[in-house]
C-alpha positions, -999 to 999 in steps of 0.1 A, spaced: -461 -567 762 -496 -559 752 -506 -562 716 -514 -529 699 -550 -521 692 -562 -515 657 -564 -477 661 -527 -477 671 -518 -500 643 -537 -479 617 -515 -449 627 -483 -470 623 -496 -483 590 -502 -447 577 -466 -438 585 -453 -470 568 -473 -463 537 -458 -428 535 -423 -442 536 -404 -452 505 -405 -490 507 -397 -513 477 -427 -534 464 -407 -566 468 -396 -558 504 -403 -589 526 -427 -583 555 -451 -602 578 -488 -598 576 -510 -580 600 -530 -603 622 -563 -597 640 -564 -625 666 -602 -625 670 -607 -626 633 -581 -654 629 -598 -674 656 -631 -672 638 -614 -682 606 -598 -712 623 -631 -723 636 -645 -724 601 -615 -740 585 -616 -778 581 -581 -780 567 -555 -788 593 -523 -769 595 -495 -775 620 -465 -755 632 -431 -768 641 -412 -751 669 -379 -758 687 -359 -740 713 -326 -724 703 -302 -696 711 -304 -662 694 -277 -670 668 -293 -702 658 -327 -685 655 -312 -658 633 -293 -682 611 -323 -706 607 -346 -678 596 -321 -664 572 -317 -698 556 -354 -704 557 -361 -672 539 -335 -680 513 -350 -714 506 -386 -701 506 -377 -676 480 -365 -704 457 -397 -724 465 -420 -695 456 -428 -689 492 -446 -723 495 -445 -734 532 -458 -769 524 -430 -774 499 -405 -760 525 -417 -787 550 -411 -814 524 -377 -799 516 -366 -799 553 -379 -835 558 -360 -847 527 -328 -830 539 -331 -845 574 -337 -880 559 -304 -876 541 -286 -878 575 -279 -913 587 -276 -920 624 -238 -923 619 -236 -889 603 -257 -873 630 -234 -888 657 -203 -875 638 -219 -841 634 -228 -840 671 -192 -848 682 -179 -819 661 -205 -793 672 -213 -802 708 -195 -782 735 -177 -795 765 -210 -796 786 -237 -821 776 -261 -803 752 -239 -772 749 -236 -765 712 -208 -739 713 -181 -755 692 -180 -757 654 -209 -733 646 -213 -724 610 
């Protein structure tokens, strides 16, 4: 799918601004890839992203929980990263193995049992 051009996005934005949307409604920001690339070239601070593969349900659940936690952390992504790292450190190897036995499906790597 091709990214919309600014002229198309301006029209969509006009329609959105005319709609009754609450001021505290969560949203994503509009990104101009070429402008962002120029900004990255000027930025000396290093930022990294974390990604992992998952199914649709896990993706949805993860982002719902992520949003919930970020709201409590004043939408601070760095603090969220520290939070996640601290939570993961709390799981010993033995706990991870027990969790895996409960949640892993009959096929190797098939996480179909015990969701939630």
